[in-house]
C-alpha positions as a LaTeX table, in Angstrom:
\begin{tabular}{lrrr}
\hline
Residue & $x$ (\AA) & $y$ (\AA) & $z$ (\AA) \\
\hline
Unk1 & 15.71 & $-7.50$ & $-4.98$ \\
Unk2 & 17.05 & $-9.59$ & $-2.40$ \\
Unk3 & 18.23 & $-13.33$ & $-2.63$ \\
Unk4 & 19.19 & $-13.64$ & 0.79 \\
Unk5 & 17.86 & $-16.69$ & 2.72 \\
Unk6 & 17.23 & $-17.73$ & 6.40 \\
Unk7 & 15.36 & $-20.68$ & 7.88 \\
Unk8 & 11.90 & $-19.95$ & 8.78 \\
Unk9 & 11.11 & $-20.81$ & 12.22 \\
Unk10 & 8.46 & $-18.01$ & 13.52 \\
Unk11 & 5.81 & $-17.01$ & 11.33 \\
Unk12 & 3.02 & $-14.24$ & 12.05 \\
Unk13 & $-0.58$ & $-14.57$ & 10.35 \\
Unk14 & $-2.68$ & $-11.52$ & 9.84 \\
Unk15 & $-6.27$ & $-11.98$ & 8.32 \\
Unk16 & $-8.83$ & $-9.49$ & 7.22 \\
Unk17 & $-11.24$ & $-9.98$ & 10.11 \\
Unk18 & $-14.16$ & $-8.53$ & 8.06 \\
Unk19 & $-14.06$ & $-11.78$ & 5.82 \\
Unk20 & $-15.13$ & $-15.04$ & 7.50 \\
Unk21 & $-13.23$ & $-16.89$ & 4.74 \\
Unk22 & $-9.92$ & $-15.10$ & 5.67 \\
Unk23 & $-10.42$ & $-15.69$ & 9.63 \\
Unk24 & $-11.19$ & $-19.43$ & 8.70 \\
Unk25 & $-8.26$ & $-19.68$ & 6.50 \\
Unk26 & $-6.05$ & $-18.30$ & 8.97 \\
Unk27 & $-6.51$ & $-20.61$ & 11.78 \\
Unk28 & $-6.38$ & $-23.39$ & 9.38 \\
Unk29 & $-3.07$ & $-22.31$ & 7.90 \\
Unk30 & $-2.12$ & $-21.89$ & 11.67 \\
Unk31 & $-2.44$ & $-25.41$ & 12.59 \\
Unk32 & $-0.70$ & $-26.54$ & 9.21 \\
Unk33 & 2.24 & $-24.62$ & 10.10 \\
Unk34 & 2.48 & $-25.82$ & 13.75 \\
Unk35 & 2.23 & $-29.57$ & 12.43 \\
Unk36 & 5.60 & $-28.78$ & 10.47 \\
Unk37 & 7.13 & $-27.81$ & 13.68 \\
Unk38 & 6.91 & $-23.59$ & 13.29 \\
Unk39 & 6.02 & $-21.33$ & 15.75 \\
Unk40 & 2.92 & $-19.49$ & 14.77 \\
Unk41 & 1.23 & $-16.57$ & 15.98 \\
Unk42 & $-2.10$ & $-14.92$ & 15.12 \\
Unk43 & $-2.82$ & $-11.30$ & 15.22 \\
Unk44 & $-5.17$ & $-10.33$ & 18.25 \\
Unk45 & $-8.15$ & $-9.21$ & 15.84 \\
Unk46 & $-7.81$ & $-12.77$ & 14.06 \\
Unk47 & $-7.90$ & $-14.63$ & 17.48 \\
Unk48 & $-10.72$ & $-12.71$ & 18.72 \\
Unk49 & $-12.76$ & $-13.17$ & 15.72 \\
Unk50 & $-12.82$ & $-17.17$ & 16.36 \\
Unk51 & $-12.91$ & $-16.70$ & 20.07 \\
Unk52 & $-9.40$ & $-18.18$ & 20.41 \\
Unk53 & $-7.07$ & $-17.28$ & 23.46 \\
Unk54 & $-3.69$ & $-18.11$ & 22.22 \\
Unk55 & $-0.89$ & $-15.55$ & 22.56 \\
Unk56 & $-1.36$ & $-12.79$ & 19.91 \\
Unk57 & 1.30 & $-11.89$ & 17.20 \\
Unk58 & 1.57 & $-8.23$ & 17.10 \\
Unk59 & 2.98 & $-6.93$ & 13.65 \\
Unk60 & 6.20 & $-5.42$ & 14.19 \\
Unk61 & 7.57 & $-8.04$ & 16.54 \\
Unk62 & 10.51 & $-10.13$ & 15.19 \\
Unk63 & 9.43 & $-13.10$ & 12.93 \\
Unk64 & 10.85 & $-14.84$ & 9.92 \\
Unk65 & 7.65 & $-14.56$ & 7.66 \\
Unk66 & 4.32 & $-12.53$ & 7.83 \\
Unk67 & 1.56 & $-14.07$ & 5.89 \\
Unk68 & $-1.31$ & $-11.61$ & 5.18 \\
Unk69 & $-4.77$ & $-12.96$ & 4.13 \\
Unk70 & $-7.26$ & $-10.62$ & 2.34 \\
Unk71 & $-6.53$ & $-8.20$ & $-0.21$ \\
Unk72 & $-4.51$ & $-5.32$ & $-0.90$ \\
Unk73 & $-5.88$ & $-2.91$ & 1.73 \\
Unk74 & $-5.14$ & $-5.62$ & 4.41 \\
Unk75 & $-1.72$ & $-5.85$ & 3.33 \\
Unk76 & $-1.13$ & $-2.23$ & 3.31 \\
Unk77 & $-2.38$ & $-1.84$ & 6.77 \\
Unk78 & 0.29 & $-4.51$ & 7.69 \\
Unk79 & 2.81 & $-3.21$ & 5.97 \\
Unk80 & 3.20 & $-0.04$ & 7.68 \\
Unk81 & 3.72 & $-1.79$ & 10.84 \\
Unk82 & 5.92 & $-4.84$ & 10.18 \\
Unk83 & 9.75 & $-4.45$ & 10.89 \\
Unk84 & 11.96 & $-4.17$ & 7.70 \\
Unk85 & 13.62 & $-7.52$ & 8.38 \\
Unk86 & 10.08 & $-9.57$ & 8.08 \\
Unk87 & 9.27 & $-10.58$ & 4.62 \\
Unk88 & 5.55 & $-10.49$ & 3.79 \\
Unk89 & 3.54 & $-13.07$ & 1.72 \\
Unk90 & 0.08 & $-11.67$ & 0.57 \\
Unk91 & $-2.63$ & $-14.16$ & $-0.03$ \\
Unk92 & $-5.50$ & $-12.51$ & $-2.22$ \\
Unk93 & $-8.70$ & $-13.62$ & $-0.91$ \\
Unk94 & $-10.15$ & $-10.19$ & $-2.38$ \\
Unk95 & $-10.77$ & $-9.11$ & $-6.14$ \\
Unk96 & $-8.23$ & $-7.01$ & $-8.00$ \\
Unk97 & $-4.82$ & $-7.50$ & $-6.11$ \\
Unk98 & $-1.55$ & $-6.20$ & $-7.17$ \\
Unk99 & 0.54 & $-6.70$ & $-3.75$ \\
Unk100 & $-1.18$ & $-9.92$ & $-2.61$ \\
Unk101 & $-0.47$ & $-11.82$ & $-6.07$ \\
Unk102 & $-0.92$ & $-15.39$ & $-4.52$ \\
Unk103 & $-4.29$ & $-16.65$ & $-5.03$ \\
Unk104 & $-6.29$ & $-18.95$ & $-2.42$ \\
Unk105 & $-5.63$ & $-22.07$ & $-4.40$ \\
Unk106 & $-2.05$ & $-21.40$ & $-4.36$ \\
Unk107 & $-1.58$ & $-20.67$ & $-0.74$ \\
Unk108 & $-0.46$ & $-24.17$ & 0.33 \\
Unk109 & 1.97 & $-24.89$ & $-2.85$ \\
Unk110 & 3.48 & $-21.28$ & $-2.40$ \\
Unk111 & 3.86 & $-22.18$ & 1.16 \\
Unk112 & 5.97 & $-25.43$ & 0.47 \\
Unk113 & 8.09 & $-23.35$ & $-1.78$ \\
Unk114 & 8.83 & $-20.48$ & 0.76 \\
Unk115 & 9.54 & $-23.01$ & 3.50 \\
Unk116 & 12.02 & $-24.87$ & 1.26 \\
Unk117 & 13.63 & $-21.24$ & 0.48 \\
Unk118 & 12.37 & $-21.20$ & $-3.02$ \\
Unk119 & 11.47 & $-17.65$ & $-3.31$ \\
Unk120 & 12.60 & $-14.34$ & $-4.03$ \\
Unk121 & 12.30 & $-11.04$ & $-1.81$ \\
Unk122 & 11.20 & $-7.76$ & $-3.69$ \\
Unk123 & 11.93 & $-4.50$ & $-1.87$ \\
Unk124 & 9.37 & $-1.55$ & $-2.23$ \\
Unk125 & 9.88 & 2.00 & $-1.07$ \\
Unk126 & 7.83 & 3.57 & 1.89 \\
Unk127 & 7.48 & 7.45 & 2.09 \\
Unk128 & 7.44 & 9.07 & 5.56 \\
Unk129 & 4.84 & 12.00 & 5.56 \\
Unk130 & 5.02 & 14.87 & 8.03 \\
Unk131 & 2.29 & 17.39 & 8.78 \\
Unk132 & 3.05 & 20.86 & 10.12 \\
Unk133 & 0.30 & 23.08 & 11.26 \\
Unk134 & 0.43 & 26.67 & 10.36 \\
Unk135 & 1.40 & 28.68 & 13.29 \\
Unk136 & 0.94 & 26.01 & 15.72 \\
Unk137 & 4.64 & 25.65 & 16.89 \\
Unk138 & 3.80 & 22.34 & 18.04 \\
Unk139 & 5.19 & 19.10 & 17.10 \\
Unk140 & 4.69 & 17.92 & 13.54 \\
Unk141 & 2.45 & 14.87 & 12.85 \\
Unk142 & 4.07 & 11.75 & 11.46 \\
Unk143 & 2.72 & 9.02 & 9.15 \\
Unk144 & 4.17 & 6.38 & 6.53 \\
Unk145 & 2.80 & 5.00 & 3.36 \\
Unk146 & 3.37 & 2.34 & 0.92 \\
Unk147 & 0.54 & 3.45 & $-1.55$ \\
Unk148 & $-0.08$ & 7.20 & $-1.43$ \\
Unk149 & $-0.78$ & 10.31 & 0.50 \\
Unk150 & $-3.91$ & 12.38 & $-0.99$ \\
Unk151 & $-4.88$ & 15.89 & $-0.27$ \\
Unk152 & $-8.51$ & 16.43 & $-1.20$ \\
Unk153 & $-11.42$ & 18.47 & $-0.60$ \\
Unk154 & $-14.83$ & 17.32 & 0.91 \\
Unk155 & $-17.69$ & 16.38 & $-1.15$ \\
Unk156 & $-19.45$ & 19.57 & $-0.49$ \\
Unk157 & $-16.22$ & 21.90 & $-0.55$ \\
Unk158 & $-15.27$ & 24.17 & $-3.56$ \\
Unk159 & $-12.03$ & 23.84 & $-5.55$ \\
Unk160 & $-8.81$ & 24.07 & $-3.28$ \\
Unk161 & $-5.42$ & 25.99 & $-3.86$ \\
Unk162 & $-2.16$ & 24.33 & $-3.33$ \\
Unk163 & 1.60 & 25.31 & $-3.59$ \\
Unk164 & 3.84 & 22.55 & $-4.58$ \\
Unk165 & 7.49 & 22.76 & $-4.10$ \\
Unk166 & 10.34 & 20.15 & $-4.45$ \\
Unk167 & 13.60 & 20.60 & $-2.54$ \\
Unk168 & 12.38 & 24.30 & $-1.90$ \\
Unk169 & 12.04 & 25.16 & $-5.64$ \\
Unk170 & 8.46 & 26.31 & $-6.73$ \\
Unk171 & 6.97 & 23.86 & $-9.18$ \\
Unk172 & 3.31 & 24.95 & $-9.29$ \\
Unk173 & 0.49 & 27.06 & $-7.59$ \\
Unk174 & $-2.61$ & 25.63 & $-8.72$ \\
Unk175 & $-6.33$ & 25.00 & $-8.33$ \\
Unk176 & $-7.99$ & 21.46 & $-8.37$ \\
Unk177 & $-10.05$ & 19.03 & $-6.15$ \\
Unk178 & $-6.72$ & 17.71 & $-4.80$ \\
Unk179 & $-3.42$ & 16.23 & $-5.27$ \\
Unk180 & $-2.07$ & 12.37 & $-5.09$ \\
Unk181 & 1.52 & 11.81 & $-4.09$ \\
Unk182 & 2.03 & 8.40 & $-4.89$ \\
Unk183 & 4.93 & 5.63 & $-4.62$ \\
Unk184 & 5.70 & 3.44 & $-7.40$ \\
Unk185 & 3.71 & 0.79 & $-5.80$ \\
Unk186 & 0.68 & 2.80 & $-5.50$ \\
Unk187 & 0.74 & 4.03 & $-9.06$ \\
Unk188 & $-1.86$ & 1.46 & $-9.77$ \\
Unk189 & $-4.29$ & 2.55 & $-6.93$ \\
Unk190 & $-5.99$ & 5.90 & $-6.90$ \\
Unk191 & $-3.23$ & 7.38 & $-9.06$ \\
Unk192 & $-4.25$ & 5.12 & $-11.96$ \\
Unk193 & $-8.04$ & 6.27 & $-11.61$ \\
Unk194 & $-7.13$ & 9.68 & $-11.51$ \\
Unk195 & $-5.55$ & 9.51 & $-14.90$ \\
Unk196 & $-1.92$ & 9.05 & $-13.60$ \\
Unk197 & 0.98 & 6.66 & $-15.12$ \\
Unk198 & 1.64 & 3.23 & $-14.40$ \\
Unk199 & 5.15 & 2.93 & $-12.89$ \\
Unk200 & 7.35 & $-0.28$ & $-12.24$ \\
Unk201 & 7.15 & $-0.57$ & $-8.34$ \\
Unk202 & 11.14 & $-0.78$ & $-8.47$ \\
Unk203 & 11.57 & 2.75 & $-9.95$ \\
Unk204 & 13.21 & 5.23 & $-7.21$ \\
Unk205 & 10.57 & 7.93 & $-8.15$ \\
Unk206 & 7.37 & 9.56 & $-7.03$ \\
Unk207 & 4.45 & 10.43 & $-9.10$ \\
Unk208 & 2.42 & 13.79 & $-8.42$ \\
Unk209 & $-0.95$ & 13.52 & $-9.94$ \\
Unk210 & $-3.54$ & 16.52 & $-9.45$ \\
Unk211 & $-7.23$ & 15.64 & $-9.20$ \\
Unk212 & $-9.44$ & 17.50 & $-11.70$ \\
Unk213 & $-6.89$ & 20.71 & $-12.00$ \\
Unk214 & $-8.81$ & 23.91 & $-13.03$ \\
Unk215 & $-5.76$ & 24.33 & $-15.44$ \\
Unk216 & $-6.01$ & 21.41 & $-17.97$ \\
Unk217 & $-2.24$ & 22.15 & $-18.74$ \\
Unk218 & $-1.36$ & 20.82 & $-15.36$ \\
Unk219 & $-0.48$ & 17.02 & $-15.75$ \\
Unk220 & 0.98 & 14.31 & $-13.61$ \\
Unk221 & 4.78 & 14.60 & $-13.03$ \\
Unk222 & 7.37 & 12.07 & $-12.15$ \\
Unk223 & 10.02 & 13.08 & $-9.88$ \\
Unk224 & 12.99 & 11.37 & $-8.21$ \\
Unk225 & 11.94 & 10.23 & $-4.55$ \\
Unk226 & 15.33 & 11.59 & $-2.96$ \\
Unk227 & 13.65 & 15.22 & $-3.37$ \\
Unk228 & 11.76 & 16.59 & $-0.44$ \\
Unk229 & 8.13 & 17.23 & $-1.69$ \\
Unk230 & 6.28 & 20.15 & 0.19 \\
Unk231 & 2.67 & 21.07 & $-0.32$ \\
Unk232 & 0.99 & 23.91 & 1.24 \\
Unk233 & $-2.89$ & 24.31 & 1.43 \\
Unk234 & $-3.67$ & 28.10 & 0.43 \\
Unk235 & $-7.61$ & 27.87 & 0.96 \\
Unk236 & $-9.38$ & 29.25 & 3.95 \\
Unk237 & $-12.65$ & 27.83 & 5.24 \\
Unk238 & $-12.92$ & 24.73 & 3.24 \\
Unk239 & $-12.88$ & 21.06 & 4.60 \\
Unk240 & $-9.63$ & 19.63 & 3.35 \\
Unk241 & $-8.27$ & 16.08 & 4.35 \\
Unk242 & $-5.11$ & 14.36 & 4.18 \\
Unk243 & $-5.49$ & 10.57 & 3.76 \\
Unk244 & $-2.74$ & 7.90 & 4.07 \\
Unk245 & $-2.99$ & 4.84 & 2.11 \\
Unk246 & $-6.74$ & 5.20 & 2.23 \\
Unk247 & $-6.71$ & 3.95 & 5.65 \\
Unk248 & $-5.63$ & 6.65 & 8.15 \\
Unk249 & $-5.65$ & 10.60 & 8.00 \\
Unk250 & $-6.47$ & 13.89 & 9.12 \\
Unk251 & $-8.00$ & 17.50 & 8.60 \\
Unk252 & $-5.95$ & 20.28 & 6.99 \\
Unk253 & $-6.07$ & 23.73 & 7.58 \\
Unk254 & $-4.99$ & 27.00 & 5.78 \\
Unk255 & $-1.23$ & 27.43 & 5.72 \\
Unk256 & $-0.76$ & 23.71 & 6.72 \\
Unk257 & 2.11 & 22.03 & 5.02 \\
Unk258 & 2.57 & 18.31 & 4.06 \\
Unk259 & 6.25 & 17.00 & 3.33 \\
Unk260 & 6.88 & 13.75 & 1.74 \\
Unk261 & 10.25 & 12.05 & 1.36 \\
Unk262 & 11.76 & 8.56 & 0.89 \\
Unk263 & 11.67 & 6.51 & 4.14 \\
Unk264 & 15.01 & 4.69 & 5.35 \\
Unk265 & 12.79 & 1.51 & 5.83 \\
Unk266 & 11.35 & $-0.77$ & 2.95 \\
Unk267 & 8.78 & $-3.39$ & 2.70 \\
Unk268 & 9.81 & $-6.69$ & 1.64 \\
Unk269 & 7.25 & $-8.59$ & $-0.32$ \\
Unk270 & 7.81 & $-12.41$ & $-1.04$ \\
Unk271 & 7.46 & $-13.55$ & $-4.50$ \\
Unk272 & 6.76 & $-17.11$ & $-5.55$ \\
Unk273 & 4.74 & $-17.25$ & $-8.47$ \\
Unk274 & 6.95 & $-16.21$ & $-11.06$ \\
Unk275 & 4.89 & $-13.74$ & $-12.60$ \\
Unk276 & 6.44 & $-10.43$ & $-13.29$ \\
Unk277 & 4.86 & $-6.99$ & $-12.85$ \\
Unk278 & 3.97 & $-6.74$ & $-16.47$ \\
Unk279 & 2.49 & $-10.03$ & $-16.57$ \\
Unk280 & 0.11 & $-9.07$ & $-13.68$ \\
Unk281 & $-0.92$ & $-6.00$ & $-15.24$ \\
Unk282 & $-1.68$ & $-8.17$ & $-18.54$ \\
Unk283 & $-3.59$ & $-10.26$ & $-16.42$ \\
Unk284 & $-5.49$ & $-7.93$ & $-13.88$ \\
Unk285 & $-6.18$ & $-5.19$ & $-16.25$ \\
Unk286 & $-6.96$ & $-7.56$ & $-19.07$ \\
Unk287 & $-5.04$ & $-5.79$ & $-21.58$ \\
Unk288 & $-5.89$ & $-7.38$ & $-25.09$ \\
Unk289 & $-9.17$ & $-8.53$ & $-23.47$ \\
Unk290 & $-7.62$ & $-11.29$ & $-21.91$ \\
Unk291 & $-8.21$ & $-12.55$ & $-18.01$ \\
Unk292 & $-5.48$ & $-13.94$ & $-15.85$ \\
Unk293 & $-6.01$ & $-17.47$ & $-17.26$ \\
Unk294 & $-5.27$ & $-16.03$ & $-20.81$ \\
Unk295 & $-9.09$ & $-16.21$ & $-21.53$ \\
Unk296 & $-10.96$ & $-13.54$ & $-23.30$ \\
Unk297 & $-13.43$ & $-11.92$ & $-20.96$ \\
Unk298 & $-15.16$ & $-8.68$ & $-20.34$ \\
Unk299 & $-13.18$ & $-5.62$ & $-19.42$ \\
Unk300 & $-12.80$ & $-4.68$ & $-15.78$ \\
Unk301 & $-14.41$ & $-1.67$ & $-14.04$ \\
Unk302 & $-12.30$ & 1.34 & $-13.76$ \\
Unk303 & $-9.33$ & 0.78 & $-11.27$ \\
Unk304 & $-10.41$ & 2.05 & $-7.70$ \\
Unk305 & $-8.54$ & 2.06 & $-4.40$ \\
Unk306 & $-8.88$ & $-1.20$ & $-2.86$ \\
Unk307 & $-11.85$ & $-1.15$ & $-0.39$ \\
Unk308 & $-10.03$ & $-3.86$ & 2.15 \\
\hline
\end{tabular}
């Protein structure tokens, strides 16, 4: 948790362009910020969605704050590109959001707090992912994830075989529909649906969750994120894919190796609501039959990967 404060002068705004409401709010917010003397930039897709011709903000360029309007999926796509110095404020215009905890109605009161310096910054771990092709001798492919890396068979493929090692030590050779390697932040995404544990997002660990394993004794494992996780595909002639944060991906072939480790970079999330992680869990998952307002309500559908 970081408590450093600096005056906010430049703000980047990114919206989920598939949502007309998010695009409208982005332009409304930009004007609100400009009236307060701040330099504001909207990303290219958001500008194009409204036919604006202003200079675009590119996630990754230096700024003091990035506001993301959409859902958890939108924030995931931005978090992988934004520089580590820029804190991100996520505004939830979707449904079930664990990363974008500020609601539409809390947008402007929350920004008043942020601009006056009354907020905290929570740092979240990223994982670096490397794919080395079997026998290719070529350069490895590199990715970065905030939620998870998932190795899975296609809908029509048969069960696949994987070998899992950590720091060179053999953990298991197993058959399953796939494997989820999740950060603590991603424990409430696909990992949760597959029966994995919910982790505090500040823990320095990774969780390895087999998807429908052939051996019922093979259970999710939580390991330190300082270790080097290595997964080798041992199956031939099947369609297998590696998916990163549910948004990027590549196909895998026999003998391909996927390596993961904690990145030196971290994502910095702005927190203003005062709600802690476990309060969010109680509200969003309705533990005890209560919704986020404390009222009784129907239980939610099974947790799923955000569709944004």
